[in-house]
N, C-alpha and C positions, 0 to 999 in steps of 0.2 A: 584826736586828742581826748573824745569822749567815751572811747572803748571801755578803758578799766572803769569809769562812772556808770557804763550803762550795764557790764557783765558783773559788777558788783551787787547794783540794786536788782538786776534779774529783769531787766527794763529792755525789749528789742524796738528798736530805732527802725520803721518804716519808711522809707522814701519814693515818691512816683514822680516818673518822667510824665510831664503834661502836655496837652494837646494847644502847641500855638496857632495853629493854622485857623480854628474856629473860635476860641477862646484861651485867656491866660495868654495874651501877647507878654512879650518879653519876661516869660518865666525864663529861667537859665539853661533848667534840665527837660529836654522837650524828646529825648530819643532812645530808644530800647540801646544801643549802643553804648551811649554816654554814661547811661545808668549802670550797664555790666564793667563798665572801664572804672566807676567809681566802687562798686562791690569789688573788684577785683584788687583794688589797690587798697581799702579795708582791711579784706579778707578776714572778715568776724562774722559767728553765728549771731552777733548781737545786731547785725546790721542788714536788712531785709529789702528788698524791690517791690514794689506794690505794681503790678502790670495789670491793667483791665482791657477789655475790647476796644473801650472807646479810644485809647491812645491809638490802636490800629490806622486811625485816620492821618497818623503821621506818617505812617510806613506803609503806605499801598492802599490804603482804602478797599479792602478786598471785602468787607460786608456790602459795599453800596455797588460792587462789582458783582451783577448775579450770574454771571459766567466762569468765577472761581467758586471753589468749595473749601470751607475750612478745613 
């Protein structure tokens, strides 16, 4: 519902899945799959996902596993 308002104002809404294993307990959006689903449903250039390396803790902890390469 907010897409026309964002577009008219030239604003980009950025949302981020957060790490609920270490902090942000109970946060409703915690996986890349969920974030991508939202983006696909909204389908607007005015809405973007913020994804940083800290989020990888939720999806395999590749950084902590020294046998894995990024």
